[in-house]
C-alpha positions, 0 to 999 in steps of 0.5 A: 498470526496472533502469535507473530504480532504479539512478538512484534508488539513485544519487540517494539516493531511497527507493522501492518497486516492488511485485513483481508490478506492475513498471511502478509505482514509489513514491518517497518524497520531495518533489514538487520533488526528484522533478520535478527527477529527472524533468526532469534525469536521463535515467532519469526522463524516462518517469516519470509521477505517478498523479493524483487523479481529483478534482483531477488533483494527484499522488497523495501516500500517507501513510506508514502506508498505504505501509508496510501496502501494502509489507507486503501485498506482501512477504507475499502468499504466506504462507497463513493458515489459519482455526481458527474460524467467521467473526466479521466480516461483509463491509464491516466495518472491521477491524484485524489483531491478530497475525501478518504483517499485525498493525496493518493496517487495512481492510475485509473483502472476499470475493475468490475465496470467501475473506474477505480485508482490503482496503486502499485506497491514495489511492482509486487502488490497492487491495491484499488480504491472503492469507486471515486467520482472524477470530480475528486480526481486530478490528472498529473504528470509523472514528475508530480508523483513523488512526495517526500519519502520519509522512510521505508517498510520491509515486506 
């Protein structure tokens, strides 16, 4: 991975390697530039796209989803304590109002007997937060989910 990231740095790519999934790299660029890197750089020869299960096209992750995924990965060790009884139920679509995960949108799930927020990245990768207290969540409808999407990241 070090050789790959050094080559990506040298070519000026913006990328993210999840801390606990070092076989995965997200590259923010165009398909053409990534294809050129894969073809003409030795470090890119072993790169493969994650592809859609529907049409086999390379997965493109909107910037909003990618920034939330990065936020979860970077803050996953920070515990958040509960101060009230839950006011949300499993499956609710929620937005985190404050704290480390402020702005994150996902669904309430139960993992290891704790309610957490699950974020879906292009129906391929799912990430969960640490525990979040219900006072930090607001239930939202599907129409409120999308923020402005500024760009996309290739996986």
